[in-house]
N, C-alpha and C positions, 0 to 999 in steps of 0.2 A: 193903201199907202200909210206908213206909219209917221205920225206926226214927229215933228224933230224936237226934242227935249234935252235938258242938261240932266247929267247923273252925277252923284256925289257919292264916292265909297271911301272908308278909310284906307290907307296905303298897305296898313299890315295888322295882322292879328295874332294872337298864340294862345296855344290853351294846353293843358296837359292831358295825357292819356287818359281816356276814361271820362273826361269831363265832358261839358258842354259849350258850345261856342255859337254865337250869334252874330252874323255878318250882316250890316245893314247898306241900304243903298236909298238913297233919296231921289225922286225925279218928279217931272210934271207930267209925264205920261199917261195917258187914260188906260193905257194897254196893260196887258199882265206881264209881270217882271220876272222874266226868266233867269236862272242861274247856271253857270257854266264852269267847269274846273278843266284846270289845264295843267299838266305836270310837264317837266323838261323834255323839249325833242316832241311832245304830241299836240296833236289839234285839241280844239276844246270840245269837251264833251259835255252834252245837254245834263244838267242835274234835275231841277225841278222848277216850277213855276206856280203861283198862286192860281188855283182853279184849275188845274190839268196834272195829268200823272206823271209820276217819276219818270227819268230817263232809263233806258233799258240798262238792267244789273246794278241802277242805284238802291241801295238799302232804305228802308224806311226810317233809319236814323236822321235822314237828310228831311227837313220840312221847309218849304216856303210858306210865306204869309204875306199879307200886306194889310197895310192899316193907314189910310188917306195916301200921301207921298212917298210914304217910307216902305221898301220891301225890305224883307228880312229870310236869310237862309240859316235855318238853326240845325245844328249838327249836334246829337247828341252820342252819348258813349264812344268818344272820338277814337279812333283808329289810327295807327301810324301811316295807313296808304291814305287817309284824309288830307294829309299835307299836298298843298299845292296853292296853284293861284287861282282865285274866285273872281267870276265877272258877273255882273249884272247886265241884261239888255232887255229890249223890247222884243216879246215873243208874239207872235201872231197865232193864237191857238185855232183859229178858224181853218188857216190853210196849212199850218204846222211846216212851214217851209221857209227858209232864209232867203230872200231875193234881194238883189241889190237895190238899195235905195229904201227897203222896206225894213232894216234891221239895224238898231244902233247900240254900239257895244258901249258899256260903261267904263270906268277905270278899272285897276286890277287891286284886289285885296289880297296881298301874300299872307298864307296862313302857314303857321309853324306850330309844328307838335313839340312840345317839350317832354322830355323824359320824366318818369315818376321818380321821385326824391327817396332815394332808400333811407330808412333809419341807420343810423351806425350806434352800435353800443361798445361802450369802453368798459373793460374789465378793471377796476383799479384795485390793486392789492392792499 
């Protein structure tokens, strides 16, 4: 049974294509902090958690870490398909299953990918 805990996440974050973004989650839980990605109309997809393997098909650009009460998901070399909603939550790595009463979601961090700015040159006669 996972202990009840409070979760704190920023409501939104943005990053440019090719950049690096860190999404943080603060909790009092002693369990591993799992990260989930959700895109419109789809169910949550497990990404990674501190101390366990990445979800199926998740590239190693996604890395979950934890320091004390703060868990972080770092996404490097950001690509357009990385845009979505990211949730943290308690993940029971011993069972690798989500059961009612054993999993607690954090709030959502909406992540927006900004297009690369293109340089504009002007020829002045």
